[in-house]
N, C-alpha and C positions, 0 to 999 in steps of 0.2 A: 255303598252307603247312600241313604236318602239325602238329597240336597239340603243344605242348611236352611234355606228359605221354607222348605216344607217341615223340617224338624221343629222350627220355632214359630210356626203359624199359630196365631192366637186361638185359644180354646174357648174364650168367652168374650163378650162385648167389653167387659171390664179390662181385659188385657190388650184390647185393640188400641193402637197408637194413631192419633190423627182423626180427621173427619168429625170433629166435635159438633159441627152444625147438624150432623145426622144422628150420631149415637151418644152425644153428650147428654147431660141431665135434661136439657130442654130441646134436644135434637128431634127432628121430625120422625126419624125412624124409631127412636125410643118411645115416643108417644104412640106411634102406630102399634108397636108391640104390646104396650100396656093396654091399649084399647081392645086388643084382640081382633081388630078388623084390619087385616093385612091385604092391601090391594096388589095387583100385579105391578111389578116395578121394572123400570129400565135404569140400570146403574151406568152412568156415563162419566168417564174420567180417563186420564192418561194411564199408560202402563204402570203397574207396580204400586198402585195406591190402595189396593185392598178390595177390589170388586168381588173377586171369587171368595175371599175370606169373609166378607160381609154377608154374602149369600149363604154360606155355610152356617155362619153364626145366627142368621135370621131363622134358619130351619131348626137349629138347636134351641134357640130361645122360645120359638113358637111350638116346639115339639111336633114337628111335621115330618112326614117322610120326604126324603130329598132325592130327586132324580137329577142327573147331570148329563148334558150333551154338549159337545163342542161343534160349533157350526162348521169347523174346518173339515171334519170327517163324518158328519151326520147328514142324512137326507130326509126326505118326506117319510120314507118307510120307517126310519128310526123314530121320528116324531110321533107317528101314529101308533107304533108299538108301545112307546112310553106312555102315551095318553091312555091306551087300553089298560095298562097296569095301574095308572092313576085312577081310572074309573072304578076299578075293583077296590082300590084303597079307600076311595070316597064312600063307596056303598057299604063296605064291611068293616072298616078299621077306623073310622072317625074323620077328622078334618081333612080337607083336600090337601094333597101333597104339593110340594114346591118342585117346579121344573126349572132348573137353572140351565140357561143356554149361554155359554161363553162365546164371545165374538159374534153376537147375534147379527151384526151388520153384514156378516159374510153370507147369511142366508139369502137366497133368492126370494123374489116376490111370492112364488108358488109355495116355497117352504114356509115363509111367514104366514101366508094365507092358511096353511094347514093348522096353525095354532089358534086361529080366531074362534072357532066353535068352542073349543075346550076352555079358553079364557073367558068367553062370554057366558058360558053356562056354569062357570065356577068349578069345572072338573079339576083344574089345576090353578095354582097361583104361579104365574110366570115371573121369573126374574131373569132378565136379559142383561148381559154385560157388554159394553161396547166402548171402544176408544174413539169412535167416530160420532159426529153430531147426529143424534137419532132423528132429527128433523129431516135429514137427507137420506139416512140409511134404513130407517124403519118405516114400513108402510103406514099411512095415516090411520087406517082402520085399526091396526094393532096398537099404534101409539096412543090413540084416543082412549083405549081401554086400560092403559097403564099410567102410573105416576112416575115421572122422570125425576130421579135423584142425581144430583151432580156431585161427584167426588172430586175434591180439590187436590192439587199437587201437594206432596209432602213439603213441609218447611224444613229448614236446616235443623231446627230443634227436634222435629219429629224423627228425622233420619239419624241424628246422633243418639236419640233415645232408643231407636231400633237396634243400633249397633251395641249399645250398653246392655240391653236386654238379652241380645243373642249371646254375648260373651258370658253373661251370668247364668242363663237358663239352659243353654244347650249342653248336653251331657259330654259331648266330645270337646267343646271349647272350654268349658269350665274346668276341665282336668288339666288345662295348660295355663301357664302364667302369662296372660296376654295383656299388653299395655299399648294403647293407641296414643302415641305422642302427638301425632298430627293426623287429621282426618280430611283435610281439604281435597286431596286427590281421590280418596275413596268417594267423597260426595260428588266430586266433579265427574268421575267415571260412571257413577250411577245415574246421572242425569235426572235425579228425583225419583227414580224407580227403586222401591224398597227391595224387590226381589233381586234386581241387578246388584244393588248395594250388598246384600247378603252373599250373593254369588261371588262378588269381588273379594269380600272379606275372607270367604272360605278358600278361594284360590291363593290369596296372599298367605294365609295361615299354613296351608298345605305345602307352600313353597319351602317352608323351613323343615329341616330334618326332623324325623319323628321324635328323636331323643332330645330336642332342644328344650332346655329347662325354662328359658325366658324368651318370649316373643315380643319384640318391640317393633311397632309398626309406625313408620314415618312416611312422609310424602314421597321421598326418594325411593324407598323400597317398593311402594305401591306402583310407581311409574316403571321401575325396572321389571317388576313381575308382570304387570298387565300389558304395557306397551301396545295399547290399542287406541283407536280414535274415540275420544269421549263424547263426540257429537251424536245427537239423536235427530234423525230426519227420516220420516216415513214417506217415501215417494208416492204411496197410494193412499195415504191417510189425510186427516184434517190438517196436520202440520204442513203438508205439501201446499194446501190452499192458503193457509195462514201466511206462510213465508212468501209465496209468490204475490199475494195480495199486498203485503208490506213492501215488497220490491217495487211493484207498480205504483203504489201510493207515494213512495219515496221519489220516484221519477217525477210524478205529477207534482209533488211538493217541492221540486227543485233542490233536493238535498243529495248531492253526489256522494257524501260520506255514508249516509244511510243506505243509499242505493247499492254501493259497493259492498257494504256489510251483508245485506240480505242476499246479494248475488253470491258472495263467498260462502254463506251458510248453505246455499243450494249446491254449489260446486263441491264443497267438502262433504256434503251429505250424499253425493252420487247422483244428483239430478241429471237428467238428460240435457246436455247443453243446447240441443236443438229446441227443446221446450222453452228454455229461457230466451233464446233468440226469437222464437215465434211471438212470445209475449212482448218483446221489445219492438217488433214490427207493428204489432197492434197499438202499442203505446205511442209509437212515432206518428201514427195517424190520428188516434183518438185524443191524445193529450197535447200534441205539438202541432200537428196538422199544417195549416197554411201559415202559421207563425214562422215556421222554418221547414219548408218542403224537403230540404236536403236530409232531414232526419230520417225520412222513410227510405231514401236511397242508402244511407249509411247502415240502417238496420238490416236492409236486404243484403247489403254487401257483407255484413257481419255473419249472417246466416250462411251465405255462400262460402265464407272463409272457414267456418266450422266444418262444413261438408268437405272442404279440400284438405285442411290440415289437422282436423280433429283436436283432441286434448292430449297433453296439458297446454300446448302452445296456443290453442284456441281461446284460452282465458284472456290473452292479451288483447285481441280485437274485441272480445266481449266487454272487457273493462273499458276500452276506448269508447265503444258505442254507448255503454251505460252512462259514462260520465258526460258524453255529448248530449244524450237525451235529457239527463237530469239538469244540465246547465242551459239548455235551450229555452227560449221564450215559449210560452204555452198558449194553445188555443184549441178549444173543442168545437169551434164554429162549424167545421165541415161535418163532424160527428152529429152535432145537434141538427144540422141541416137535413141530413138523410133521415133522421128520426122523425122530424116534422113532415118531410115529404111523404114518408111511408104512412104516417098517421092520416094525412089528407087523402092518400090513395084509399086507405081502409074506409074512410068516412064517405068518400064520393064515388067509389066504385070505378067501373071502366068507362070513363068519360071519352067521348069521341075525340080523336086526334083532328085538329083543324085541317080542312081540305088542302090548304096551301102547303102543309107540311108532309102530306102523304106522297108516297112514291107513285109515279105514273108510267109504268112500263108498257101499257097498252093504249091504243087509240081511244077505246071506250072510257078508260079511266080519265084520260085527258078531257074527253067530251063532258064528263059529269063534274069536272072541276078539280080533280086531283092535281096538286102542284100549281094550280092557278094562283096568281098574285104573290107567289113566293119571291121574296127579295133576297137575291144572292149577295151575301155580305161583301164579297170581294169586288163587286161592281160599284161599291160606294166609297166615299171618302173615309179614310182611316179604317177601311175594311169593316165598317159597321153600318147596319141598317136598322133603325128603330122600328120594331114591328111587334105585334101581338103573337106570341108563340105558344102560350098556354091555352088549354080549353077555355071557352067563354065562362064556364061555371066557376072557375077559380082564377080568372084573369087578375093579374097584378098581385097574386099571392106570393109574398116573400118566404123563402126558406133559409137562405144563407145570410147570416148577419156577421160581417167582419168584426173581429175584436180590435182592441186598441193598440196592439203591438205594431211595430214599425212595418213589418211585411204586409200585414193586412190593412193597415192604413193606406198604403199605396194602392192596394186593390180597391178599397172603399172609395178613394178619391177618383180612381179611374171609372168605377161603376157609376158614381154620381155624375161625372163629366159626360158619360155616354147616355145614361138613362134619365138624368135629371130627377124629378120627383115621381117617376114612373113606379119605382119600387120604394118602399119604406125601409130605410137603412138604420132606423133608430134601434140600437141594441137593447134598449129597455123593453122593447116590444117583442124581443126574440123568443120569449117564453110563450 
């Protein structure tokens, strides 16, 4: 039997639930269809919000031929073959057809390039569906020729309406006496995905014997039947980047609770623990740095622990490290220092290294001044010799500005004692 999600797919825009900002009375898409001028579109939204359905309904409403390709199993040859069919339709049968490409973000650059000519000449109206940010996954040349429409996640009310409609409209379900007493677990297991919601409903209904006269659905029954992880986490998708971004920003924001929550989201979602540990190593230097140099040591130790013991035991040192990083004092001074140093290098080019700092392995090099006048620090009191070590063109240019935390104030005081006013240590000038 055809899956429930397919059986109850909306047949007109009026039947569609949700996305009122696009297909409501004043929706952008509604206005485009009324005008008769339909541009190529990129439909961007999470799974199960109706991207494929919207594309089909657009073709139906605009009375255009509809071609469909999936980026998972289609190549350049398939694209060109479909475009040739579309050219014939445009020449002999009226308005240009719609070419719908599901998961267009999976197309390579060359595959996306193969669409450009047909889109630009109006041979086809392209509708691409993607769960990924098109700014990153669709080439700029193609993106500039399309209008991006964002589909929003379904609300609780939308999902409840989809459930009610399915029970009333589907031939198979309406023949049964189905009552949903509790829907919290159905909604939770679906994670906002309407297709997944309908699949869950169908699985639960089919769990009851065929001759059951009355089907009562409760949260307990849903849990017993499904018994699967309700979490959604795409390790290769945008959510991957959203969660790791939230994790790092929680460390930077010194919130151990948020840090642990986002780490747990990644662990439960099956993220590679080494990836999480690598990000903690970066954060230990970028966000904590000289405020607590031990943070880098602990982050490295955590990575090594994961390599030695694996999961699930590895979550213990990972949790310890995450809490340590989140609760540490913060400083990005060394991170900003290397950024500024690299900026100066780009601006000034390959400045000559002062002769006194150059290596002098040969007699000739010594004769022309290599290594001359170099002050060996250990020959002086406190193992320090005040000397000009930068190229003359950028002499006395500061890069590192210690922050106000305890650790870096010790550094700042030492540098001031050694160098005096040689360097400018005013943090306000660090930008």
